C-alpha positions, 0 to 999 in steps of 0.5 A: 692453469689449475694447480694442486699441491700435496704433501704426504708423510708416514712413519712406522716402527716394529719392535720384536721381543721373544722372537724365535730364530733358528740357530745352526751349528756346523761341526768342523770335523764331520760338517754335520749341521745341527739346528735348534731354535732360540728366543731373542729380544731386540729385533726392530724395523723402523721407517719414514717416508715423505712425498711432495707433489705438484699437479698442473692442469694444462687444459680440460684433458691434459695435465702434468704432475711432478713428484719428489720424495724419499724414504729411509729404513733402519733395522736390526736383526739378531742371529747366530752363526756357529753358536756366536750371537751377532746383530746385523744392522741395515740403514737405507735411504732412497730418494726419488723423483718423477714426472707424469704427463697425462693426456686423458684417454690418449696417452700417459707417460710416467717416468720415475727415477730412484736410487737406494743407498745402503749401509750394512754393519755386522759385528762393527764392520760396515760395508 
């Protein structure tokens, strides 16, 4: 039984300064919407990802692969609501696991499971 093991890691980050965003104001009396544009600094998006894999070759035409990994993202977006500036922050974590059964030129089964946990914060209120 031949075995293979793999490990994959990745990280990324994007920080945006001087981003142009739309700024919409609604007049409470007439309900007229006025949209202008404004430059903001401080938006970002960052993420990390990792995966571990283990392959087992059963014979010359069949193999099983086990996979487990996770990724996480962190972001901040500055926006306006009726001339009030706010920043929304989102954090997410997604673990995943899977197994593959490959019977060369006959059958491939690849069930995977993943779930995402997300936390969103807006003006110090998180949900």
